[in-house]
N, C-alpha and C positions, 0 to 999 in steps of 0.2 A: 492755393491761398486765395481767400476772398478779396475781391477788389474793393476799393474805397467807394463809399456811397456816391461821391460826385462823378465816378467813372461809369456808373450804371445808367443805362438809357433804355427805357421801355416805352418811350413816347409814341412810337409808331405802332403799338399794339392795338388791334381792333377785334373785339369778340366776334366769333363766328357762330357760336352755338351756346346752349345753356351751360354746358360744362365750362366753357371759357368765362361766361359771366359769373359763375359761382366762384371758381378758383382765382379769378383775377381780382376779386375784391373781398373774399371771405377772411383772409388771413394777412392783414397788413403787417409789414416788417420794415418800416421806413429806415431804421438804422442798419438794415441788412445784416443782422446778427446771425452768424453761422452760415452765411451764404457761400456757395461754391464759386469758383472762378468762371469766367466766361468760356474758357476752353471746355470745362466740364459740361456747361449748358449746351454748348455747340455739339459736343459729342452725343449728349442725350437727344438733342433735336435731330441729329443725323442717324439715330438708332445705332450708334457705335458702342453703346454700353449695354450690359446684360440687364434684364428686367428687374433683377434683385439689387441693382446698384442703389445705394442710399440717396442719390440725387432725386430719384422719383418720389421717395418719401418726403424729402424736403419740399418738393414742388407742391405737395398737398398742404404744406404748412406756411408757405411764404408766397404771397400774392405777387410781390415784386419780381421774384425769380420766375414765377409762372408766366407773367406777362413777357418778360425778356425771352424766356424759352420759346414761347409761342410766336413771338416776333421773329425769332431766328427761323422757326419752321415755316411760317407764312412767307417770309422773304425768300426762302428756298423753294417754295411751292411743293413741298414734299408731303403729299397725302399719305403715302405709305409710312413715312416716319411718324406722322401724327397718330395713325392707327396703332403703331407699335408703342409709342409713348403713352397714348391714352390707356392702353391695356395695363401698362406698368403702373401708371398713376392710379387707376382704378383698383389694382391689386393692393397698392400701398394704402389707399383709402379704406378698403375693406379691413385690412389688418388693423388700422388705427381704430376703426369703429368697434371691431371685436375686442380690442384692448380696452377701450372705454367701457364697453358692456361688462367685461370681466372684472374690471376694477369696481364698477358699480355693484356687481353681484357680490364680490368679496366684501365690499363695504357694508352691504345690506346684511350679509351673513354675520359679520362681526358685530353689527348693532344688535341683531337678534340674539346673539350669545352673551351680550352684556346683561348685568343684573340691574333691574330698575327698583328703586326704593319708593314705595307707595304708602301714603297715609290715607286710611279710610276712616273718616270721622262720623260715627253713627250715634254720638252721645245724645243728640236732641230728638232722635226719631221716636222715642217713646212718649214724648210730651207734645209734639207738634202734630195736630190732626187736621184733616180736611173737614169741609162742611158735612160730608157724609159720615164723619166719625172714624174714617180709616186713616191710618198713619201715612203721612206724606213720605215718599221715598225718592231721594235724589239719585239720578242716574250717574254713576261714577265710571269714568273711562279707565280701561286697563290695557297696557300694551301687550302685543304678542311676543313677550320675552319672558325671561325668568324674573319673577316678581317677588321681592321681599316686602311683604305687607305688614304694616303695623295698624292694627284695627283698634280704634277707640270704641269700646262697646257701649250700647245704650245705657244711659243713666239708670242705676238700680241693678245693673248686672253684678253678679258675684264671682269671685275668683273660683277657679277649679279647672277641670278638664273640659275642653270644648271640641266639638266636631264641626268641620266646615266642608261644604260641598258646593260644586258648581253645577247648576242644573240648566239644561237647554230649554227652548220654548216648548218642546214636546214632553217635558217632564223627565227626560233622561239625565242621569247623573254622569257627567263627563270627567269629574275629578273629585277626589276625597282627601281630606287632611284632618289630622288631629293636632291640637296645640294646647298649651297651658295658658290660662288667663290669670294675670297677676294684677294686683292693685298698686298703682304708682301715682302719687300726688292726687289721691281721691278719684282717679280715673282707672277703670278696668281696661287693661290692654291685652291684646292677643297678637302674637307675632307668628306668622306662618309664611312659608315659601311655596309659591305656585309656579310650575313650569307651563306657561301658556303658549309656547312656540308652535305646538302642533294643534292648538285649538282653533277652530274656524272663527272668523270674524263675525260679530253680531251681538245680539243682546242675550244675556244670561241672568240667572238669579244666583247670587252668592248667599247661600243659606248657612246660618250659624246657630248653634244651640249648645248650651251647657248639657253635658251628658245626662240623659234621663228627662230632659225638658223638651218643649216644642221647638220646631224649627222657626227661625226668624229670617225671612227673605229680604234681600237687598239687591236691587237691580244694578247690573254692571254692563258695560258695553266694551267688548274686546275689539281693539282697533288694530 
């Protein structure tokens, strides 16, 4: 059973190396939540416990227990015990880091599998021109996920069947789609789904055309 906070005493602890300095202050637990009793810490300090014992994992998460544990060791002048315990603590720390990385990887995979709803508004691109007379093109970001895009086509576009393609900087087509353009509230809308999870990050051209007409390019950046 864990002892009460007032019974714990690590005032005699003095760091001896970088490991001591890190673990002695990285994980404060002033309320001593979940702390083992002094007998368990003494057993660990005297290498009387197997390396897989949960106390070593706890020592990587509780600076108070770590200081008390090391104080017991240094008081006993047991170098071999410290080597044994250091190996166990290092193993516990490695497992903790691997667990964090696994969680982060799972979280990243889950985010990539979610569907992102994106609105691409191109309504003004046929009437806004630069001084050179070319249409200004706003660069729109797209996530590397499954994207459900609602495209507001340039003013003057007509309903019908549309083709969409994603073109890389070398002119290669990396993705093709077909979709139906419909008029809603005086705006021509095209809805299409793109799976961008395997597409490399960078700039592309999202080209759109009504079947039989010319391609209309729009720059996008896949992030």
